[in-house]
Backbone atoms as SQL, in Angstrom:
CREATE TABLE atoms (id INTEGER PRIMARY KEY, chain TEXT, resi INTEGER, resn TEXT, atom TEXT, x REAL, y REAL, z REAL);
INSERT INTO atoms VALUES
  (1, 'A', 1, 'MET', 'N', 126.961, 86.220, 85.278),
  (2, 'A', 1, 'MET', 'CA', 126.613, 84.937, 85.852),
  (3, 'A', 1, 'MET', 'C', 125.111, 84.958, 86.139),
  (4, 'A', 2, 'ASP', 'N', 124.414, 83.983, 85.623),
  (5, 'A', 2, 'ASP', 'CA', 122.969, 83.974, 85.835),
  (6, 'A', 2, 'ASP', 'C', 122.612, 83.413, 87.208),
  (7, 'A', 3, 'LEU', 'N', 121.351, 83.453, 87.529),
  (8, 'A', 3, 'LEU', 'CA', 120.889, 83.042, 88.862),
  (9, 'A', 3, 'LEU', 'C', 121.219, 81.584, 89.147),
  (10, 'A', 4, 'TRP', 'N', 121.043, 80.716, 88.144),
  (11, 'A', 4, 'TRP', 'CA', 121.336, 79.291, 88.344),
  (12, 'A', 4, 'TRP', 'C', 122.808, 79.107, 88.700),
  (13, 'A', 5, 'GLU', 'N', 123.697, 79.771, 87.968),
  (14, 'A', 5, 'GLU', 'CA', 125.124, 79.631, 88.235),
  (15, 'A', 5, 'GLU', 'C', 125.499, 80.218, 89.592),
  (16, 'A', 6, 'GLU', 'N', 124.873, 81.316, 89.952),
  (17, 'A', 6, 'GLU', 'CA', 125.155, 81.914, 91.257),
  (18, 'A', 6, 'GLU', 'C', 124.715, 80.983, 92.387),
  (19, 'A', 7, 'ASN', 'N', 123.542, 80.366, 92.238),
  (20, 'A', 7, 'ASN', 'CA', 123.076, 79.405, 93.241),
  (21, 'A', 7, 'ASN', 'C', 123.983, 78.174, 93.282),
  (22, 'A', 8, 'TYR', 'N', 124.429, 77.734, 92.114),
  (23, 'A', 8, 'TYR', 'CA', 125.323, 76.588, 92.057),
  (24, 'A', 8, 'TYR', 'C', 126.648, 76.916, 92.742),
  (25, 'A', 9, 'LEU', 'N', 127.161, 78.127, 92.547),
  (26, 'A', 9, 'LEU', 'CA', 128.392, 78.538, 93.210),
  (27, 'A', 9, 'LEU', 'C', 128.217, 78.545, 94.726),
  (28, 'A', 10, 'LYS', 'N', 127.073, 78.998, 95.200),
  (29, 'A', 10, 'LYS', 'CA', 126.800, 78.971, 96.640),
  (30, 'A', 10, 'LYS', 'C', 126.795, 77.537, 97.159),
  (31, 'A', 11, 'THR', 'N', 126.210, 76.635, 96.382),
  (32, 'A', 11, 'THR', 'CA', 126.164, 75.223, 96.766),
  (33, 'A', 11, 'THR', 'C', 127.573, 74.635, 96.799),
  (34, 'A', 12, 'VAL', 'N', 128.367, 74.947, 95.800),
  (35, 'A', 12, 'VAL', 'CA', 129.750, 74.449, 95.758),
  (36, 'A', 12, 'VAL', 'C', 130.536, 74.995, 96.947),
  (37, 'A', 13, 'ASN', 'N', 130.354, 76.272, 97.276),
  (38, 'A', 13, 'ASN', 'CA', 131.024, 76.855, 98.443),
  (39, 'A', 13, 'ASN', 'C', 130.636, 76.129, 99.724),
  (40, 'A', 14, 'ARG', 'N', 129.350, 75.838, 99.867),
  (41, 'A', 14, 'ARG', 'CA', 128.883, 75.117, 101.055),
  (42, 'A', 14, 'ARG', 'C', 129.495, 73.715, 101.098),
  (43, 'A', 15, 'ASP', 'N', 129.508, 73.034, 99.957),
  (44, 'A', 15, 'ASP', 'CA', 130.085, 71.690, 99.892),
  (45, 'A', 15, 'ASP', 'C', 131.561, 71.708, 100.280),
  (46, 'A', 16, 'ILE', 'N', 132.297, 72.714, 99.826),
  (47, 'A', 16, 'ILE', 'CA', 133.715, 72.837, 100.164),
  (48, 'A', 16, 'ILE', 'C', 133.880, 72.993, 101.671),
  (49, 'A', 17, 'TYR', 'N', 133.065, 73.835, 102.267),
  (50, 'A', 17, 'TYR', 'CA', 133.141, 74.039, 103.720),
  (51, 'A', 17, 'TYR', 'C', 132.869, 72.723, 104.472),
  (52, 'A', 18, 'VAL', 'N', 131.828, 72.025, 104.069),
  (53, 'A', 18, 'VAL', 'CA', 131.455, 70.770, 104.738),
  (54, 'A', 18, 'VAL', 'C', 132.548, 69.723, 104.563),
  (55, 'A', 19, 'LEU', 'N', 133.051, 69.573, 103.346),
  (56, 'A', 19, 'LEU', 'CA', 134.089, 68.571, 103.097),
  (57, 'A', 19, 'LEU', 'C', 135.378, 68.886, 103.850),
  (58, 'A', 20, 'ARG', 'N', 135.742, 70.157, 103.912),
  (59, 'A', 20, 'ARG', 'CA', 136.932, 70.520, 104.693),
  (60, 'A', 20, 'ARG', 'C', 136.750, 70.158, 106.166),
  (61, 'A', 21, 'SER', 'N', 135.583, 70.495, 106.703),
  (62, 'A', 21, 'SER', 'CA', 135.312, 70.188, 108.107),
  (63, 'A', 21, 'SER', 'C', 135.369, 68.683, 108.358),
  (64, 'A', 22, 'LEU', 'N', 134.747, 67.915, 107.474),
  (65, 'A', 22, 'LEU', 'CA', 134.759, 66.458, 107.615),
  (66, 'A', 22, 'LEU', 'C', 136.177, 65.901, 107.510),
  (67, 'A', 23, 'MET', 'N', 136.958, 66.428, 106.591),
  (68, 'A', 23, 'MET', 'CA', 138.320, 65.940, 106.412),
  (69, 'A', 23, 'MET', 'C', 139.164, 66.197, 107.659),
  (70, 'A', 24, 'TYR', 'N', 139.044, 67.403, 108.234),
  (71, 'A', 24, 'TYR', 'CA', 139.795, 67.704, 109.451),
  (72, 'A', 24, 'TYR', 'C', 139.351, 66.820, 110.615),
  (73, 'A', 25, 'LYS', 'N', 138.047, 66.606, 110.751),
  (74, 'A', 25, 'LYS', 'CA', 137.551, 65.747, 111.837),
  (75, 'A', 25, 'LYS', 'C', 138.018, 64.311, 111.648),
  (76, 'A', 26, 'ALA', 'N', 137.954, 63.828, 110.419),
  (77, 'A', 26, 'ALA', 'CA', 138.384, 62.455, 110.142),
  (78, 'A', 26, 'ALA', 'C', 139.873, 62.288, 110.411),
  (79, 'A', 27, 'SER', 'N', 140.687, 63.281, 110.018),
  (80, 'A', 27, 'SER', 'CA', 142.129, 63.163, 110.262),
  (81, 'A', 27, 'SER', 'C', 142.443, 63.256, 111.754),
  (82, 'A', 28, 'ASP', 'N', 141.688, 64.072, 112.490),
  (83, 'A', 28, 'ASP', 'CA', 141.878, 64.145, 113.940),
  (84, 'A', 28, 'ASP', 'C', 141.531, 62.813, 114.605),
  (85, 'A', 29, 'GLN', 'N', 140.414, 62.218, 114.187),
  (86, 'A', 29, 'GLN', 'CA', 139.991, 60.949, 114.787),
  (87, 'A', 29, 'GLN', 'C', 140.924, 59.813, 114.414),
  (88, 'A', 30, 'ALA', 'N', 141.404, 59.815, 113.165),
  (89, 'A', 30, 'ALA', 'CA', 142.287, 58.738, 112.716),
  (90, 'A', 30, 'ALA', 'C', 143.719, 58.974, 113.167),
  (91, 'A', 31, 'GLY', 'N', 144.052, 60.230, 113.436),
  (92, 'A', 31, 'GLY', 'CA', 145.412, 60.560, 113.832),
  (93, 'A', 31, 'GLY', 'C', 146.391, 60.509, 112.678),
  (94, 'A', 32, 'SER', 'N', 145.863, 60.546, 111.456),
  (95, 'A', 32, 'SER', 'CA', 146.724, 60.406, 110.290),
  (96, 'A', 32, 'SER', 'C', 146.039, 60.995, 109.064),
  (97, 'A', 33, 'LEU', 'N', 146.844, 61.539, 108.168),
  (98, 'A', 33, 'LEU', 'CA', 146.294, 62.048, 106.910),
  (99, 'A', 33, 'LEU', 'C', 146.227, 60.967, 105.835),
  (100, 'A', 34, 'ASP', 'N', 146.849, 59.809, 106.073),
  (101, 'A', 34, 'ASP', 'CA', 146.818, 58.755, 105.068),
  (102, 'A', 34, 'ASP', 'C', 145.745, 57.701, 105.347),
  (103, 'A', 35, 'ASN', 'N', 144.816, 58.028, 106.223),
  (104, 'A', 35, 'ASN', 'CA', 143.666, 57.171, 106.485),
  (105, 'A', 35, 'ASN', 'C', 142.775, 57.138, 105.236),
  (106, 'A', 36, 'GLN', 'N', 142.195, 55.992, 104.934),
  (107, 'A', 36, 'GLN', 'CA', 141.401, 55.838, 103.712),
  (108, 'A', 36, 'GLN', 'C', 140.226, 56.816, 103.665),
  (109, 'A', 37, 'LEU', 'N', 139.537, 57.038, 104.768),
  (110, 'A', 37, 'LEU', 'CA', 138.412, 57.970, 104.797),
  (111, 'A', 37, 'LEU', 'C', 138.874, 59.397, 104.498),
  (112, 'A', 38, 'VAL', 'N', 139.995, 59.787, 105.080),
  (113, 'A', 38, 'VAL', 'CA', 140.547, 61.129, 104.841),
  (114, 'A', 38, 'VAL', 'C', 140.895, 61.295, 103.363),
  (115, 'A', 39, 'ILE', 'N', 141.468, 60.285, 102.769),
  (116, 'A', 39, 'ILE', 'CA', 141.839, 60.328, 101.353),
  (117, 'A', 39, 'ILE', 'C', 140.595, 60.464, 100.477),
  (118, 'A', 40, 'GLU', 'N', 139.555, 59.707, 100.769),
  (119, 'A', 40, 'GLU', 'CA', 138.331, 59.778, 99.967),
  (120, 'A', 40, 'GLU', 'C', 137.664, 61.151, 100.085),
  (121, 'A', 41, 'ILE', 'N', 137.619, 61.689, 101.291),
  (122, 'A', 41, 'ILE', 'CA', 137.038, 63.023, 101.479),
  (123, 'A', 41, 'ILE', 'C', 137.884, 64.043, 100.722),
  (124, 'A', 42, 'SER', 'N', 139.189, 63.909, 100.770),
  (125, 'A', 42, 'SER', 'CA', 140.091, 64.812, 100.069),
  (126, 'A', 42, 'SER', 'C', 139.856, 64.782, 98.558),
  (127, 'A', 43, 'GLN', 'N', 139.568, 63.611, 98.026),
  (128, 'A', 43, 'GLN', 'CA', 139.290, 63.490, 96.592),
  (129, 'A', 43, 'GLN', 'C', 137.992, 64.209, 96.221),
  (130, 'A', 44, 'PHE', 'N', 136.957, 64.080, 97.057),
  (131, 'A', 44, 'PHE', 'CA', 135.712, 64.818, 96.820),
  (132, 'A', 44, 'PHE', 'C', 135.969, 66.321, 96.916),
  (133, 'A', 45, 'LEU', 'N', 136.778, 66.717, 97.886),
  (134, 'A', 45, 'LEU', 'CA', 137.107, 68.127, 98.060),
  (135, 'A', 45, 'LEU', 'C', 137.832, 68.669, 96.826),
  (136, 'A', 46, 'ASP', 'N', 138.772, 67.910, 96.287),
  (137, 'A', 46, 'ASP', 'CA', 139.470, 68.324, 95.070),
  (138, 'A', 46, 'ASP', 'C', 138.495, 68.564, 93.919),
  (139, 'A', 47, 'THR', 'N', 137.525, 67.685, 93.785),
  (140, 'A', 47, 'THR', 'CA', 136.515, 67.832, 92.738),
  (141, 'A', 47, 'THR', 'C', 135.741, 69.133, 92.907),
  (142, 'A', 48, 'LYS', 'N', 135.329, 69.418, 94.133),
  (143, 'A', 48, 'LYS', 'CA', 134.571, 70.651, 94.400),
  (144, 'A', 48, 'LYS', 'C', 135.430, 71.894, 94.193),
  (145, 'A', 49, 'LEU', 'N', 136.698, 71.835, 94.592),
  (146, 'A', 49, 'LEU', 'CA', 137.596, 72.970, 94.374),
  (147, 'A', 49, 'LEU', 'C', 137.788, 73.242, 92.887),
  (148, 'A', 50, 'ASN', 'N', 137.871, 72.173, 92.089),
  (149, 'A', 50, 'ASN', 'CA', 137.981, 72.336, 90.639),
  (150, 'A', 50, 'ASN', 'C', 136.708, 72.949, 90.059),
  (151, 'A', 51, 'GLU', 'N', 135.548, 72.512, 90.547),
  (152, 'A', 51, 'GLU', 'CA', 134.283, 73.106, 90.101),
  (153, 'A', 51, 'GLU', 'C', 134.245, 74.591, 90.424),
  (154, 'A', 52, 'HIS', 'N', 134.667, 74.938, 91.642),
  (155, 'A', 52, 'HIS', 'CA', 134.677, 76.338, 92.069),
  (156, 'A', 52, 'HIS', 'C', 135.581, 77.162, 91.155),
  (157, 'A', 53, 'ARG', 'N', 136.761, 76.639, 90.871),
  (158, 'A', 53, 'ARG', 'CA', 137.707, 77.347, 90.017),
  (159, 'A', 53, 'ARG', 'C', 137.137, 77.545, 88.613),
  (160, 'A', 54, 'LYS', 'N', 136.512, 76.506, 88.073),
  (161, 'A', 54, 'LYS', 'CA', 135.928, 76.615, 86.730),
  (162, 'A', 54, 'LYS', 'C', 134.807, 77.652, 86.690),
  (163, 'A', 55, 'LEU', 'N', 133.971, 77.642, 87.711),
  (164, 'A', 55, 'LEU', 'CA', 132.864, 78.605, 87.753),
  (165, 'A', 55, 'LEU', 'C', 133.361, 80.039, 87.831),
  (166, 'A', 56, 'THR', 'N', 134.324, 80.272, 88.693),
  (167, 'A', 56, 'THR', 'CA', 134.786, 81.644, 88.885),
  (168, 'A', 56, 'THR', 'C', 135.724, 82.091, 87.767),
  (169, 'A', 57, 'LYS', 'N', 136.384, 81.143, 87.126),
  (170, 'A', 57, 'LYS', 'CA', 137.307, 81.482, 86.051),
  (171, 'A', 57, 'LYS', 'C', 136.575, 81.709, 84.726),
  (172, 'A', 58, 'SER', 'N', 135.548, 80.922, 84.453),
  (173, 'A', 58, 'SER', 'CA', 134.842, 81.022, 83.181),
  (174, 'A', 58, 'SER', 'C', 133.983, 82.281, 83.096),
  (175, 'A', 59, 'HIS', 'N', 133.719, 82.890, 84.227),
  (176, 'A', 59, 'HIS', 'CA', 132.954, 84.134, 84.269),
  (177, 'A', 59, 'HIS', 'C', 133.763, 85.139, 85.065),
  (178, 'A', 60, 'SER', 'N', 133.770, 86.339, 84.623),
  (179, 'A', 60, 'SER', 'CA', 134.392, 87.358, 85.467),
  (180, 'A', 60, 'SER', 'C', 133.402, 87.614, 86.581),
  (181, 'A', 61, 'TYR', 'N', 133.538, 86.862, 87.631),
  (182, 'A', 61, 'TYR', 'CA', 132.527, 86.836, 88.689),
  (183, 'A', 61, 'TYR', 'C', 132.498, 88.143, 89.462),
  (184, 'A', 62, 'THR', 'N', 131.333, 88.782, 89.433),
  (185, 'A', 62, 'THR', 'CA', 131.108, 89.996, 90.210),
  (186, 'A', 62, 'THR', 'C', 129.724, 89.933, 90.843),
  (187, 'A', 63, 'GLY', 'N', 129.347, 88.747, 91.241),
  (188, 'A', 63, 'GLY', 'CA', 128.004, 88.524, 91.773),
  (189, 'A', 63, 'GLY', 'C', 127.786, 89.081, 93.155),
  (190, 'A', 64, 'LYS', 'N', 126.680, 88.662, 93.762),
  (191, 'A', 64, 'LYS', 'CA', 126.259, 89.205, 95.038),
  (192, 'A', 64, 'LYS', 'C', 126.919, 88.541, 96.238),
  (193, 'A', 65, 'LEU', 'N', 127.601, 87.417, 96.028),
  (194, 'A', 65, 'LEU', 'CA', 128.271, 86.783, 97.156),
  (195, 'A', 65, 'LEU', 'C', 129.329, 87.723, 97.706),
  (196, 'A', 66, 'LYS', 'N', 129.485, 87.727, 99.002),
  (197, 'A', 66, 'LYS', 'CA', 130.444, 88.630, 99.627),
  (198, 'A', 66, 'LYS', 'C', 131.881, 88.210, 99.354),
  (199, 'A', 67, 'THR', 'N', 132.091, 86.940, 99.065),
  (200, 'A', 67, 'THR', 'CA', 133.440, 86.470, 98.826),
  (201, 'A', 67, 'THR', 'C', 133.417, 85.291, 97.876),
  (202, 'A', 68, 'ASN', 'N', 134.484, 85.118, 97.161),
  (203, 'A', 68, 'ASN', 'CA', 134.698, 83.870, 96.438),
  (204, 'A', 68, 'ASN', 'C', 136.065, 83.316, 96.810),
  (205, 'A', 69, 'LYS', 'N', 136.676, 83.898, 97.863),
  (206, 'A', 69, 'LYS', 'CA', 137.926, 83.364, 98.391),
  (207, 'A', 69, 'LYS', 'C', 137.607, 82.144, 99.242),
  (208, 'A', 70, 'LEU', 'N', 138.234, 81.045, 98.935),
  (209, 'A', 70, 'LEU', 'CA', 137.922, 79.798, 99.626),
  (210, 'A', 70, 'LEU', 'C', 138.236, 79.872, 101.110),
  (211, 'A', 71, 'SER', 'N', 139.209, 80.665, 101.498),
  (212, 'A', 71, 'SER', 'CA', 139.570, 80.753, 102.909),
  (213, 'A', 71, 'SER', 'C', 138.521, 81.499, 103.730),
  (214, 'A', 72, 'GLU', 'N', 137.618, 82.222, 103.055),
  (215, 'A', 72, 'GLU', 'CA', 136.615, 83.007, 103.764),
  (216, 'A', 72, 'GLU', 'C', 135.215, 82.405, 103.696),
  (217, 'A', 73, 'ILE', 'N', 135.103, 81.197, 103.189),
  (218, 'A', 73, 'ILE', 'CA', 133.793, 80.576, 103.041),
  (219, 'A', 73, 'ILE', 'C', 133.212, 80.258, 104.413),
  (220, 'A', 74, 'LYS', 'N', 132.026, 80.696, 104.654),
  (221, 'A', 74, 'LYS', 'CA', 131.343, 80.497, 105.926),
  (222, 'A', 74, 'LYS', 'C', 130.240, 79.456, 105.745),
  (223, 'A', 75, 'PRO', 'N', 129.898, 78.731, 106.802),
  (224, 'A', 75, 'PRO', 'CA', 128.815, 77.752, 106.690),
  (225, 'A', 75, 'PRO', 'C', 127.480, 78.465, 106.518),
  (226, 'A', 76, 'LEU', 'N', 126.533, 77.765, 105.889),
  (227, 'A', 76, 'LEU', 'CA', 125.199, 78.325, 105.731),
  (228, 'A', 76, 'LEU', 'C', 124.363, 78.139, 106.981),
  (229, 'A', 77, 'CYS', 'N', 124.784, 77.250, 107.850),
  (230, 'A', 77, 'CYS', 'CA', 124.067, 77.058, 109.100),
  (231, 'A', 77, 'CYS', 'C', 125.093, 76.990, 110.227),
  (232, 'A', 78, 'LYS', 'N', 124.626, 77.100, 111.441),
  (233, 'A', 78, 'LYS', 'CA', 125.540, 77.115, 112.583),
  (234, 'A', 78, 'LYS', 'C', 125.661, 75.758, 113.260),
  (235, 'A', 79, 'ARG', 'N', 124.994, 74.746, 112.686),
  (236, 'A', 79, 'ARG', 'CA', 125.090, 73.418, 113.281),
  (237, 'A', 79, 'ARG', 'C', 126.498, 72.878, 113.142),
  (238, 'A', 80, 'LYS', 'N', 126.943, 72.146, 114.157),
  (239, 'A', 80, 'LYS', 'CA', 128.246, 71.495, 114.073),
  (240, 'A', 80, 'LYS', 'C', 128.105, 70.242, 113.232),
  (241, 'A', 81, 'ILE', 'N', 129.118, 69.948, 112.468),
  (242, 'A', 81, 'ILE', 'CA', 129.105, 68.769, 111.613),
  (243, 'A', 81, 'ILE', 'C', 129.681, 67.606, 112.396),
  (244, 'A', 82, 'ALA', 'N', 128.905, 66.544, 112.488),
  (245, 'A', 82, 'ALA', 'CA', 129.346, 65.364, 113.239),
  (246, 'A', 82, 'ALA', 'C', 129.791, 64.295, 112.250),
  (247, 'A', 83, 'LEU', 'N', 130.958, 63.755, 112.475),
  (248, 'A', 83, 'LEU', 'CA', 131.460, 62.687, 111.652),
  (249, 'A', 83, 'LEU', 'C', 130.996, 61.368, 112.244),
  (250, 'A', 84, 'SER', 'N', 130.237, 60.614, 111.468),
  (251, 'A', 84, 'SER', 'CA', 129.730, 59.344, 111.996),
  (252, 'A', 84, 'SER', 'C', 130.451, 58.199, 111.303),
  (253, 'A', 85, 'CYS', 'N', 131.520, 57.761, 111.915),
  (254, 'A', 85, 'CYS', 'CA', 132.322, 56.649, 111.370),
  (255, 'A', 85, 'CYS', 'C', 132.165, 55.448, 112.271);
């Protein structure tokens, strides 16, 4: 995996973390998983998860990232994500 792909994978991992956080906050605020905002965020999340799978599947990934397990993805910053609806 070249440097561009490794950086892109890091970006996709960050996007997945942010979208998951936003989806959980939106569902908590709406009190429902069938809220339109939650559904739209979920669709973006699906797209990013597919990108992640394609990147890691098309290359036998052995890069410098400590993990490529989605459950272990950590934020790149410690700021809390605020949902502004």
